N, CA, C and O of each residue as an XYZ file, in Angstrom:
876
protein
N     -27.085     22.659    -13.888
C     -26.813     22.286    -12.497
C     -26.919     20.779    -12.345
O     -27.915     20.193    -12.769
N     -25.901     20.123    -11.740
C     -25.984     18.685    -11.532
C     -27.038     18.367    -10.496
O     -27.230     19.117     -9.539
N     -27.717     17.260    -10.689
C     -28.741     16.851     -9.727
C     -28.100     16.125     -8.562
O     -26.925     15.762     -8.610
N     -28.886     15.917     -7.510
C     -28.385     15.193     -6.351
C     -28.015     16.142     -5.226
O     -27.873     17.348     -5.424
N     -27.863     15.571     -4.045
C     -27.554     16.374     -2.865
C     -26.053     16.512     -2.700
O     -25.308     15.574     -2.983
N     -25.609     17.658     -2.252
C     -24.186     17.892     -1.986
C     -23.772     17.158     -0.723
O     -24.484     17.179      0.281
N     -22.624     16.513     -0.779
C     -22.128     15.784      0.391
C     -21.846     16.769      1.522
O     -21.184     17.786      1.312
N     -22.345     16.471      2.713
C     -22.272     17.410      3.828
C     -21.264     16.979      4.893
O     -21.396     17.377      6.050
N     -20.270     16.185      4.535
C     -19.277     15.769      5.535
C     -17.910     15.675      4.880
O     -17.792     15.558      3.660
N     -16.898     15.728      5.701
C     -15.513     15.638      5.239
C     -15.158     14.159      5.065
O     -15.118     13.407      6.039
N     -14.904     13.754      3.840
C     -14.644     12.349      3.548
C     -13.390     11.853      4.261
O     -13.385     10.757      4.822
N     -12.335     12.650      4.240
C     -11.083     12.223      4.879
C     -11.256     12.055      6.386
O     -10.768     11.088      6.971
N     -11.944     12.989      6.999
C     -12.181     12.909      8.445
C     -13.036     11.689      8.776
O     -12.763     10.978      9.743
N     -14.065     11.452      7.977
C     -14.923     10.279      8.198
C     -14.115      8.992      8.055
O     -14.312      8.048      8.821
N     -13.214      8.949      7.085
C     -12.398      7.755      6.881
C     -11.435      7.546      8.042
O     -11.197      6.411      8.455
N     -10.885      8.621      8.565
C     -10.015      8.512      9.740
C     -10.776      7.925     10.923
O     -10.242      7.109     11.675
N     -12.015      8.343     11.080
C     -12.826      7.834     12.193
C     -13.186      6.364     11.979
O     -13.235      5.586     12.932
N     -13.435      5.994     10.731
C     -13.697      4.584     10.434
C     -12.463      3.743     10.732
O     -12.571      2.636     11.260
N     -11.295      4.269     10.392
C     -10.045      3.562     10.686
C      -9.913      3.302     12.176
O      -9.510      2.213     12.582
N     -10.245      4.278     12.984
C     -10.138      4.107     14.436
C     -11.042      2.971     14.921
O     -10.660      2.204     15.805
N     -12.231      2.866     14.344
C     -13.151      1.804     14.745
C     -12.611      0.443     14.330
O     -12.591     -0.487     15.137
N     -12.175      0.315     13.083
C     -11.630     -0.955     12.612
C     -10.387     -1.339     13.417
O     -10.185     -2.510     13.737
N      -9.572     -0.361     13.734
C      -8.333     -0.606     14.472
C      -8.646     -1.122     15.874
O      -7.967     -2.016     16.380
N      -9.651     -0.571     16.480
C     -10.007     -0.968     17.841
C     -10.794     -2.274     17.878
O     -10.638     -3.065     18.808
N     -11.644     -2.506     16.867
C     -12.587     -3.617     16.934
C     -12.285     -4.764     15.982
O     -12.852     -5.847     16.129
N     -11.400     -4.549     15.002
C     -11.190     -5.550     13.974
C     -12.258     -5.440     12.906
O     -13.238     -4.713     13.066
N     -12.064     -6.168     11.810
C     -13.013     -6.046     10.695
C     -14.401     -6.541     11.084
O     -15.381     -5.810     10.937
N     -14.496     -7.760     11.572
C     -15.817     -8.298     11.909
C     -16.417     -7.627     13.129
O     -17.635     -7.466     13.205
N     -15.587     -7.232     14.089
C     -16.094     -6.621     15.309
C     -16.677     -5.235     15.093
O     -17.516     -4.786     15.874
N     -16.244     -4.559     14.049
C     -16.754     -3.218     13.759
C     -18.103     -3.325     13.055
O     -18.176     -3.790     11.917
N     -19.154     -2.903     13.717
C     -20.496     -2.994     13.130
C     -20.819     -1.722     12.355
O     -20.213     -0.674     12.576
N     -21.770     -1.829     11.457
C     -22.178     -0.653     10.689
C     -22.728      0.464     11.581
O     -22.415      1.632     11.347
N     -23.542      0.140     12.601
C     -23.986      1.230     13.492
C     -22.815      1.933     14.181
O     -22.826      3.155     14.325
N     -21.791      1.159     14.614
C     -20.617      1.777     15.230
C     -19.896      2.673     14.232
O     -19.485      3.785     14.565
N     -19.747      2.186     13.021
C     -19.023      2.938     12.005
C     -19.747      4.230     11.645
O     -19.134      5.297     11.600
N     -21.032      4.134     11.392
C     -21.764      5.341     11.007
C     -21.817      6.350     12.156
O     -21.749      7.559     11.933
N     -21.940      5.844     13.388
C     -21.963      6.747     14.541
C     -20.619      7.468     14.682
O     -20.581      8.678     14.908
N     -19.525      6.724     14.550
C     -18.200      7.328     14.671
C     -17.924      8.307     13.538
O     -17.293      9.345     13.742
N     -18.399      7.970     12.346
C     -18.139      8.802     11.172
C     -19.075      9.997     11.087
O     -18.835     10.920     10.310
N     -20.147      9.986     11.887
C     -21.093     11.085     11.883
C     -21.948     11.147     10.633
O     -22.350     12.229     10.205
N     -22.231      9.986     10.042
C     -23.035      9.932      8.826
C     -24.059      8.807      8.954
O     -23.970      7.981      9.863
N     -25.025      8.776      8.051
C     -25.982      7.675      8.063
C     -25.534      6.589      7.080
O     -24.567      6.767      6.340
N     -26.240      5.481      7.086
C     -25.820      4.340      6.268
C     -25.859      4.640      4.761
O     -24.924      4.271      4.051
N     -26.908      5.295      4.256
C     -26.899      5.622      2.824
C     -25.699      6.489      2.424
O     -25.140      6.315      1.340
N     -25.305      7.421      3.299
C     -24.151      8.266      2.997
C     -22.863      7.452      2.984
O     -21.972      7.687      2.167
N     -22.781      6.493      3.900
C     -21.600      5.616      3.919
C     -21.493      4.848      2.613
O     -20.429      4.799      1.996
N     -22.608      4.246      2.193
C     -22.595      3.466      0.954
C     -22.270      4.347     -0.249
O     -21.524      3.940     -1.140
N     -22.827      5.545     -0.269
C     -22.617      6.429     -1.415
C     -21.164      6.885     -1.514
O     -20.624      7.010     -2.613
N     -20.530      7.132     -0.367
C     -19.168      7.676     -0.375
C     -18.092      6.603     -0.402
O     -17.034      6.803     -1.000
N     -18.349      5.459      0.245
C     -17.287      4.476      0.434
C     -17.609      3.076     -0.088
O     -16.717      2.233     -0.176
N     -18.863      2.819     -0.433
C     -19.247      1.475     -0.822
C     -19.701      0.685      0.393
O     -20.134      1.267      1.387
N     -19.606     -0.643      0.317
C     -20.042     -1.473      1.443
C     -18.970     -1.527      2.535
O     -17.946     -0.851      2.434
N     -19.200     -2.313      3.557
C     -18.282     -2.364      4.691
C     -16.898     -2.837      4.274
O     -15.895     -2.288      4.732
N     -16.827     -3.843      3.415
C     -15.515     -4.344      2.984
C     -14.758     -3.283      2.192
O     -13.548     -3.126      2.362
N     -15.453     -2.564      1.339
C     -14.797     -1.499      0.576
C     -14.325     -0.379      1.494
O     -13.253      0.190      1.289
N     -15.127     -0.065      2.504
C     -14.726      0.936      3.487
C     -13.478      0.475      4.228
O     -12.559      1.261      4.456
N     -13.448     -0.795      4.602
C     -12.286     -1.315      5.318
C     -11.031     -1.213      4.461
O      -9.969     -0.842      4.963
N     -11.138     -1.532      3.193
C      -9.962     -1.461      2.307
C      -9.456     -0.028      2.183
O      -8.248      0.209      2.153
N     -10.376      0.920      2.112
C      -9.962      2.327      2.067
C      -9.286      2.728      3.379
O      -8.277      3.434      3.376
N      -9.849      2.272      4.497
C      -9.241      2.571      5.797
C      -7.874      1.906      5.917
O      -6.952      2.479      6.498
N      -7.741      0.705      5.372
C      -6.469     -0.017      5.407
C      -5.412      0.720      4.595
O      -4.260      0.816      5.019
N      -5.791      1.238      3.438
C      -4.847      2.035      2.638
C      -4.390      3.260      3.429
O      -3.215      3.626      3.412
N      -5.334      3.878      4.115
C      -5.004      5.071      4.913
C      -4.082      4.705      6.075
O      -3.191      5.474      6.436
N      -4.297      3.558      6.639
C      -3.451      3.066      7.732
C      -2.012      2.882      7.265
O      -1.072      3.254      7.967
N      -1.846      2.303      6.070
C      -0.502      2.025      5.573
C       0.254      3.287      5.181
O       1.470      3.368      5.359
N      -0.461      4.270      4.648
C       0.199      5.508      4.244
C       0.272      6.529      5.381
O       0.946      7.552      5.266
N      -0.430      6.237      6.478
C      -0.422      7.130      7.626
C       0.352      6.543      8.793
O       1.580      6.625      8.816
N      -0.340      5.949      9.768
C       0.335      5.438     10.967
C       1.470      4.456     10.684
O       2.475      4.459     11.396
N       1.327      3.611      9.651
C       2.353      2.602      9.385
C       3.410      3.060      8.393
O       4.235      2.254      7.961
N       3.404      4.329      8.024
C       4.382      4.809      7.046
C       5.811      4.707      7.561
O       6.758      4.733      6.775
N       5.974      4.591      8.885
C       7.325      4.452      9.437
C       8.032      3.221      8.887
O       9.261      3.191      8.822
N       7.268      2.200      8.488
C       7.864      0.960      7.998
C       8.610      1.199      6.688
O       9.737      0.734      6.518
N       7.988      1.916      5.773
C       8.639      2.245      4.503
C       9.876      3.095      4.741
O      10.912      2.888      4.109
N       9.768      4.045      5.648
C      10.899      4.907      5.958
C      12.033      4.110      6.604
O      13.206      4.371      6.337
N      11.688      3.148      7.445
C      12.710      2.348      8.126
C      13.531      1.543      7.129
O      14.741      1.401      7.302
N      12.903      1.021      6.102
C      13.606      0.189      5.127
C      14.605      0.990      4.298
O      15.442      0.406      3.609
N      14.530      2.306      4.353
C      15.472      3.158      3.630
C      16.716      3.477      4.455
O      17.644      4.108      3.949
N      16.745      3.056      5.700
C      17.898      3.345      6.545
C      19.156      2.705      5.945
O      19.059      1.707      5.231
N      20.337      3.275      6.232
C      21.553      2.850      5.535
C      22.136      1.514      5.966
O      22.911      0.916      5.219
N      21.782      1.031      7.156
C      22.335     -0.236      7.638
C      21.228     -1.134      8.154
O      20.136     -0.670      8.481
N      21.523     -2.442      8.224
C      20.541     -3.394      8.744
C      20.202     -3.076     10.194
O      19.045     -3.160     10.605
N      21.211     -2.713     10.955
C      20.977     -2.357     12.352
C      20.027     -1.163     12.455
O      19.107     -1.167     13.273
N      20.249     -0.149     11.630
C      19.391      1.033     11.660
C      17.972      0.690     11.194
O      16.999      1.254     11.695
N      17.860     -0.225     10.247
C      16.544     -0.657      9.769
C      15.750     -1.282     10.902
O      14.605     -0.906     11.150
N      16.368     -2.244     11.594
C      15.671     -2.945     12.670
C      15.316     -1.983     13.796
O      14.219     -2.037     14.353
N      16.255     -1.108     14.120
C      15.993     -0.128     15.174
C      14.805      0.754     14.806
O      13.933      1.006     15.638
N      14.770      1.224     13.560
C      13.698      2.118     13.133
C      12.352      1.408     13.066
O      11.318      2.019     13.337
N      12.353      0.134     12.711
C      11.103     -0.625     12.645
C      10.455     -0.701     14.019
O       9.274     -0.390     14.180
N      11.243     -1.118     15.010
C      10.660     -1.313     16.331
C      10.383      0.003     17.045
O       9.343      0.152     17.686
N      11.303      0.960     16.943
C      11.055      2.236     17.610
C       9.900      2.971     16.934
O       9.141      3.681     17.595
N       9.767      2.800     15.604
C       8.655      3.428     14.896
C       7.324      2.861     15.339
O       6.361      3.605     15.526
N       7.261      1.550     15.507
C       6.012      0.939     15.956
C       5.655      1.424     17.361
O       4.502      1.762     17.630
N       6.629      1.458     18.240
C       6.363      1.888     19.614
C       5.951      3.352     19.647
O       5.071      3.736     20.418
N       6.582      4.169     18.814
C       6.198      5.579     18.737
C       4.760      5.718     18.249
O       4.023      6.584     18.721
N       4.358      4.867     17.306
C       2.988      4.900     16.814
C       2.007      4.621     17.945
O       0.957      5.258     18.022
N       2.336      3.683     18.816
C       1.467      3.389     19.952
C       1.437      4.543     20.945
O       0.385      4.900     21.476
N       2.614      5.120     21.187
C       2.718      6.192     22.169
C       1.948      7.431     21.744
O       1.402      8.149     22.583
N       1.904      7.683     20.438
C       1.278      8.902     19.936
C      -0.246      8.825     19.871
O      -0.897      9.782     19.453
N      -0.812      7.701     20.280
C      -2.256      7.543     20.217
C      -2.848      7.636     21.623
O      -2.157      7.423     22.618
N      -4.133      7.957     21.683
C      -4.795      8.023     22.979
C      -4.839      6.660     23.645
O      -4.812      6.549     24.870
N      -4.907      5.623     22.817
C      -4.969      4.263     23.339
C      -4.202      3.339     22.400
O      -4.508      3.272     21.209
N      -3.201      2.622     22.929
C      -2.433      1.685     22.105
C      -3.347      0.559     21.629
O      -4.089     -0.027     22.417
N      -3.285      0.265     20.337
C      -4.210     -0.726     19.785
C      -3.500     -1.782     18.957
O      -4.153     -2.521     18.220
N      -2.211     -1.869     19.058
C      -1.505     -2.880     18.292
C      -1.438     -2.520     16.825
O      -1.219     -1.361     16.473
N      -1.625     -3.504     15.970
C      -1.494     -3.307     14.529
C      -2.737     -3.827     13.821
O      -3.144     -4.968     14.037
N      -3.332     -3.006     12.987
C      -4.537     -3.407     12.266
C      -4.259     -4.578     11.335
O      -5.108     -5.454     11.172
N      -3.077     -4.604     10.722
C      -2.747     -5.674      9.780
C      -2.549     -7.001     10.500
O      -2.828     -8.062      9.941
N      -2.070     -6.943     11.737
C      -1.840     -8.174     12.509
C      -3.148     -8.709     13.076
O      -3.436     -9.899     12.949
N      -3.934     -7.851     13.695
C      -5.102     -8.336     14.447
C      -6.444     -8.006     13.815
O      -7.485     -8.319     14.392
N      -6.443     -7.379     12.641
C      -7.694     -6.952     12.042
C      -8.629     -8.077     11.667
O      -9.848     -7.917     11.718
N      -8.061     -9.237     11.283
C      -8.910    -10.372     10.880
C      -8.110    -11.663     10.937
O      -8.025    -12.383      9.943
N      -7.524    -11.964     12.090
C      -6.780    -13.220     12.228
C      -7.724    -14.412     12.173
O      -7.438    -15.419     11.525
N      -8.832    -14.287     12.850
C      -9.853    -15.342     12.842
C     -11.181    -14.698     12.499
O     -11.594    -13.732     13.140
N     -11.848    -15.231     11.491
C     -13.095    -14.614     11.070
C     -13.961    -15.637     10.356
O     -13.509    -16.734     10.030
N     -15.211    -15.262     10.117
C     -16.135    -16.147      9.431
C     -15.931    -16.129      7.925
O     -15.078    -15.410      7.406
N     -16.713    -16.916      7.249
C     -16.554    -17.063      5.804
C     -16.760    -15.753      5.059
O     -16.095    -15.501      4.055
N     -17.662    -14.928      5.533
C     -17.943    -13.680      4.837
C     -16.747    -12.741      4.838
O     -16.630    -11.884      3.962
N     -15.860    -12.894      5.811
C     -14.686    -12.021      5.911
C     -13.410    -12.709      5.447
O     -12.313    -12.207      5.691
N     -13.540    -13.841      4.786
C     -12.359    -14.608      4.382
C     -11.462    -13.819      3.429
O     -10.238    -13.918      3.515
N     -12.048    -13.043      2.526
C     -11.213    -12.280      1.596
C     -10.387    -11.231      2.336
O      -9.244    -10.964      1.965
N     -10.957    -10.641      3.374
C     -10.224     -9.669      4.187
C      -9.100    -10.365      4.938
O      -7.984     -9.849      5.005
N      -9.386    -11.529      5.502
C      -8.353    -12.278      6.222
C      -7.181    -12.598      5.305
O      -6.021    -12.455      5.692
N      -7.492    -13.033      4.087
C      -6.428    -13.372      3.137
C      -5.619    -12.138      2.745
O      -4.397    -12.203      2.615
N      -6.301    -11.033      2.561
C      -5.584     -9.807      2.178
C      -4.623     -9.358      3.273
O      -3.496     -8.956      2.983
N      -5.061     -9.425      4.528
C      -4.179     -9.035      5.622
C      -3.006    -10.006      5.745
O      -1.885     -9.594      6.046
N      -3.263    -11.297      5.512
C      -2.175    -12.273      5.533
C      -1.163    -11.963      4.435
O       0.042    -12.097      4.650
N      -1.632    -11.557      3.279
C      -0.737    -11.199      2.187
C       0.089     -9.961      2.525
O       1.262     -9.874      2.164
N      -0.523     -9.015      3.213
C       0.210     -7.819      3.625
C       1.293     -8.176      4.638
O       2.399     -7.638      4.579
N       0.985     -9.074      5.561
C       2.003     -9.496      6.532
C       3.154    -10.201      5.818
O       4.323     -9.975      6.130
N       2.807    -11.064      4.851
C       3.851    -11.734      4.098
C       4.643    -10.736      3.256
O       5.847    -10.902      3.058
N       3.976     -9.717      2.772
C       4.663     -8.681      2.014
C       5.708     -7.964      2.850
O       6.767     -7.591      2.344
N       5.412     -7.771      4.129
C       6.391     -7.148      5.017
C       7.607     -8.048      5.188
O       8.741     -7.570      5.179
N       7.378     -9.343      5.342
C       8.492    -10.289      5.462
C       9.363    -10.242      4.208
O      10.590    -10.243      4.299
N       8.732    -10.202      3.056
C       9.475    -10.137      1.796
C      10.298     -8.857      1.717
O      11.453     -8.885      1.292
N       9.706     -7.732      2.127
C      10.426     -6.460      2.105
C      11.621     -6.499      3.048
O      12.687     -5.985      2.706
N      11.466     -7.100      4.234
C      12.583     -7.240      5.161
C      13.689     -8.090      4.540
O      14.866     -7.731      4.592
N      13.296     -9.221      3.951
C      14.302    -10.125      3.367
C      15.101     -9.420      2.269
O      16.327     -9.519      2.219
N      14.401     -8.717      1.406
C      15.094     -8.027      0.314
C      16.042     -6.963      0.850
O      17.123     -6.749      0.302
N      15.626     -6.295      1.934
C      16.520     -5.277      2.517
C      17.743     -5.928      3.152
O      18.849     -5.401      3.026
N      17.575     -7.049      3.825
C      18.722     -7.732      4.428
C      19.637     -8.322      3.354
O      20.856     -8.359      3.524
N      19.053     -8.779      2.258
C      19.878     -9.277      1.151
C      20.732     -8.150      0.576
O      21.889     -8.360      0.211
N      20.159     -6.971      0.501
C      20.943     -5.830      0.034
C      22.054     -5.491      1.030
O      23.142     -5.066      0.642
N      21.764     -5.686      2.319
C      22.790     -5.444      3.335
C      23.952     -6.420      3.178
O      25.107     -6.053      3.398
N      23.652     -7.657      2.799
C      24.719     -8.632      2.548
C      25.544     -8.198      1.339
O      26.773     -8.259      1.368
N      24.877     -7.769      0.294
C      25.579     -7.323     -0.912
C      26.464     -6.117     -0.622
O      27.536     -5.968     -1.208
N      26.008     -5.258      0.288
C      26.779     -4.057      0.640
C      27.895     -4.345      1.631
O      28.700     -3.463      1.932
N      27.952     -5.575      2.144
C      28.949     -5.903      3.155
C      28.552     -5.483      4.552
O      29.357     -5.551      5.480
N      27.328     -5.054      4.704
C      26.826     -4.625      6.012
C      26.485     -5.826      6.895
O      26.630     -5.756      8.116
N      26.038     -6.918      6.293
C      25.815     -8.186      6.976
C      26.752     -9.229      6.374
O      27.100     -9.129      5.197
N      27.171    -10.232      7.156
C      28.139    -11.220      6.665
C      27.599    -12.088      5.539
O      26.397    -12.342      5.462
N      28.477    -12.533      4.683
C      28.104    -13.522      3.673
C      27.564    -14.761      4.384
O      28.055    -15.139      5.447
N      26.565    -15.380      3.799
C      25.983    -16.575      4.397
C      24.853    -16.289      5.357
O      24.251    -17.219      5.894
N      24.546    -15.001      5.590
C      23.413    -14.671      6.461
C      22.124    -15.223      5.868
O      21.849    -15.035      4.683
N      21.347    -15.893      6.680
C      20.059    -16.423      6.246
C      19.044    -15.280      6.308
O      18.363    -15.092      7.317
N      18.956    -14.528      5.225
C      18.122    -13.328      5.215
C      16.637    -13.651      5.337
O      15.880    -12.872      5.917
N      16.216    -14.784      4.800
C      14.803    -15.154      4.878
C      14.392    -15.398      6.327
O      13.336    -14.943      6.767
N      15.239    -16.124      7.066
C      14.920    -16.398      8.463
C      15.030    -15.137      9.307
O      14.219    -14.916     10.207
N      16.025    -14.313      9.023
C      16.154    -13.048      9.741
C      14.926    -12.168      9.512
O      14.457    -11.493     10.428
N      14.415    -12.183      8.290
C      13.217    -11.393      7.987
C      12.012    -11.925      8.753
O      11.246    -11.149      9.325
N      11.843    -13.240      8.766
C      10.716    -13.813      9.514
C      10.853    -13.539     11.007
O       9.867    -13.265     11.691
N      12.069    -13.616     11.497
C      12.313    -13.351     12.914
C      11.950    -11.906     13.254
O      11.284    -11.653     14.258
N      12.382    -10.965     12.426
C      12.082     -9.554     12.664
C      10.580     -9.316     12.636
O      10.045     -8.595     13.478
N       9.891     -9.929     11.657
C       8.439     -9.774     11.563
C       7.741    -10.399     12.766
O       6.745     -9.869     13.258
N       8.268    -11.529     13.239
C       7.665    -12.193     14.400
C       7.765    -11.324     15.640
O       6.806    -11.225     16.406
N       8.927    -10.686     15.850
C       9.084     -9.792     17.000
C       8.146     -8.593     16.864
O       7.514     -8.180     17.836
N       8.062     -8.042     15.665
C       7.168     -6.906     15.443
C       5.715     -7.297     15.706
O       4.972     -6.558     16.350
N       5.319     -8.461     15.204
C       3.944     -8.924     15.439
C       3.704     -9.173     16.925
O       2.615     -8.911     17.434
N       4.722     -9.678     17.619
C       4.585     -9.891     19.056
C       4.385     -8.587     19.804
O       3.580     -8.518     20.732
N       5.118     -7.542     19.405
C       4.912     -6.233     20.014
C       3.485     -5.739     19.765
O       2.865     -5.122     20.632
N       2.977     -6.026     18.556
C       1.613     -5.604     18.229
C       0.599     -6.290     19.131
O      -0.348     -5.658     19.599
N       0.793     -7.573     19.374
C      -0.122     -8.311     20.244
C      -0.041     -7.775     21.669
O      -1.061     -7.604     22.337
N       1.194     -7.510     22.133
C       1.353     -6.965     23.479
C       0.664     -5.604     23.604
O       0.010     -5.319     24.607
N       0.820     -4.766     22.569
C       0.190     -3.444     22.607
C      -1.319     -3.571     22.632
O      -1.993     -2.870     23.386
N      -1.860     -4.474     21.799
C      -3.302     -4.672     21.767
C      -3.826     -5.238     23.077
O      -5.000     -5.071     23.408
N      -2.946     -5.914     23.828
C      -3.340     -6.503     25.109
C      -3.181     -5.528     26.264
O      -3.473     -5.861     27.412
N      -2.715     -4.317     25.954
C      -2.653     -3.294     26.989
C      -1.279     -2.933     27.491
O      -1.164     -2.159     28.441
N      -0.208     -3.476     26.876
C       1.142     -3.119     27.315
C       1.376     -1.629     27.109
O       0.964     -1.069     26.093
N       2.024     -0.996     28.051
C       2.301      0.435     27.955
C       3.494      0.671     27.029
O       4.249     -0.247     26.711
N       3.639      1.925     26.609
C       4.785      2.269     25.782
C       6.091      1.980     26.498
O       7.058      1.538     25.877
N       6.127      2.225     27.797
C       7.337      1.956     28.571
C       7.652      0.468     28.568
O       8.811      0.076     28.434
N       6.632     -0.354     28.715
C       6.839     -1.801     28.696
C       7.299     -2.282     27.331
O       8.143     -3.173     27.234
N       6.744     -1.692     26.271
C       7.137     -2.092     24.928
C       8.571     -1.676     24.606
O       9.237     -2.310     23.788
N       9.041     -0.614     25.248
C      10.383     -0.125     24.966
C      11.477     -0.920     25.663
O      12.659     -0.703     25.396
N      11.107     -1.836     26.550
C      12.115     -2.520     27.350
C      12.350     -3.925     26.817
O      11.442     -4.581     26.307
N      13.615     -4.372     26.952
C      14.049     -5.628     26.335
C      15.127     -6.260     27.207
O      15.943     -5.526     27.765
N      15.174     -7.590     27.354
C      16.170     -8.221     28.221
C      17.590     -8.084     27.690
O      17.830     -8.122     26.484
N      18.528     -7.925     28.626
C      19.950     -7.883     28.285
C      20.685     -8.945     29.088
O      20.124     -9.559     29.996
N      21.970     -9.155     28.734
C      22.756    -10.193     29.400
C      24.053     -9.586     29.930
O      24.255     -8.372     29.905
N      24.922    -10.471     30.409
C      26.287    -10.118     30.815
C      26.319     -9.061     31.903
O      27.124     -8.132     31.848
N      25.449     -9.200     32.887
C      25.505     -8.324     34.040
C      24.934     -6.939     33.813
O      24.968     -6.106     34.718
N      24.412     -6.674     32.632
C      23.798     -5.379     32.376
C      22.405     -5.350     32.993
O      21.918     -6.380     33.460
N      21.765     -4.203     33.003
C      20.408     -4.155     33.570
C      19.503     -5.198     32.927
O      19.660     -5.532     31.753
N      18.568     -5.701     33.697
C      17.707     -6.772     33.204
C      16.889     -6.324     31.998
O      16.526     -7.147     31.157
N      16.597     -5.039     31.907
C      15.812     -4.533     30.794
C      16.514     -3.304     30.231
O      17.223     -2.602     30.952
N      16.313     -3.043     28.921
C      16.967     -1.886     28.313
C      16.072     -1.251     27.269
O      15.084     -1.849     26.843
N      16.415     -0.043     26.858
C      15.630      0.651     25.844
C      15.643     -0.139     24.545
O      16.610     -0.829     24.223
N      14.541     -0.020     23.805
C      14.399     -0.781     22.564
C      15.339     -0.291     21.484
O      15.572     -1.013     20.515
N      15.877      0.880     21.607
C      16.601      1.496     20.507
C      17.807      0.686     20.069
O      17.635     -0.436     19.594
N      19.035      1.210     20.210
C      20.190      0.563     19.587
C      20.503     -0.792     20.186
O      20.894     -1.702     19.456
N      20.345     -0.958     21.496
C      20.695     -2.242     22.096
C      19.761     -3.344     21.623
O      20.196     -4.467     21.369
N      18.473     -3.024     21.503
C      17.531     -4.026     21.019
C      17.837     -4.406     19.584
O      17.846     -5.585     19.231
N      18.089     -3.398     18.756
C      18.376     -3.666     17.351
C      19.646     -4.500     17.209
O      19.672     -5.487     16.474
N      20.704     -4.091     17.926
C      21.953     -4.822     17.831
C      21.800     -6.225     18.388
O      22.323     -7.183     17.818
N      21.079     -6.353     19.506
C      20.887     -7.679     20.097
C      20.129     -8.614     19.173
O      20.448     -9.798     19.072
N      19.119     -8.073     18.497
C      18.346     -8.875     17.562
C      19.228     -9.416     16.444
O      19.197    -10.609     16.142
N      20.009     -8.538     15.837
C      20.864     -8.971     14.735
C      21.981     -9.889     15.231
O      22.272    -10.912     14.610
N      22.602     -9.522     16.344
C      23.727    -10.301     16.828
C      23.311    -11.714     17.216
O      23.992    -12.680     16.873
N      22.179    -11.837     17.940
C      21.748    -13.167     18.367
C      21.395    -14.033     17.169
O      21.694    -15.226     17.147
N      20.758    -13.428     16.171
C      20.414    -14.224     14.992
C      21.661    -14.645     14.229
O      21.781    -15.800     13.820
N      22.588    -13.714     14.036
C      23.783    -14.030     13.261
C      24.644    -15.071     13.968
O      25.291    -15.893     13.318
N      24.652    -15.036     15.296
C      25.404    -16.030     16.053
C      24.807    -17.431     15.805
O      25.541    -18.389     15.565
N      23.485    -17.535     15.864
C      22.826    -18.813     15.567
C      23.095    -19.246     14.140
O      23.327    -20.426     13.880
N      23.065    -18.295     13.209
C      23.311    -18.613     11.810
C      24.709    -19.172     11.609
O      24.882    -20.153     10.885
N      25.709    -18.564     12.237
C      27.078    -19.049     12.075
C      27.238    -20.442     12.624
O      27.914    -21.284     12.032
N      26.598    -20.689     13.784
C      26.677    -22.029     14.369
C      26.063    -23.073     13.419
O      26.603    -24.165     13.246
N      24.938    -22.717     12.819
C      24.278    -23.658     11.902
C      25.131    -23.902     10.670
O      25.188    -25.022     10.162
N      25.800    -22.849     10.184
C      26.635    -23.010      8.988
C      27.865    -23.846      9.272
O      28.384    -24.501      8.368
N      28.352    -23.841     10.521
C      29.561    -24.576     10.872
C      29.306    -26.053     11.112
O      30.252    -26.836     11.193
N      28.059    -26.443     11.225
C      27.733    -27.848     11.490
C      27.986    -28.712     10.262
O      27.766    -29.923     10.303
């Protein structure tokens, strides 16, 4: 018989609860008493199952990417650039809508500003944000190769622009914007002042960027 006490809690459920705390409070804002209380375990059990707070956060971050943020990977598989952008933004808004409380994005706001002890976490989240920009750029470059986007499209800038809008939605959600507010976007040419985020937002995003790109190329 192996020695030691049998673990008396569901590890996956405890990790989900830890994710909720980190998502709501950020890395530094989430205290160990808050985490253990939410997870329904004591501190020794937390250390035994997950390691220290930073290790717990990394496990929660992995769960976040394969769970709530999985829409991003799925969006990049869409057949056109327009469909990709539409799926990215509608997926993020759906993620907010499906929760009891919209909390923005853990990768965006989890550790934007932090002390020295959390510097490694801040750098890791920054790398993840940059990784998203790289994934967007590579997808738009493939769209150019497929003839879906025009030759000469500045895919790097389009990727940064898309990530900037997504990050802005995350900040708005974390600041309390409702799902309805996040779904609305300005339109022009006598159309309603605001419109659904779906196809019009996606098309407007690509069209406005490509128009600027063409003007810059013609100079």
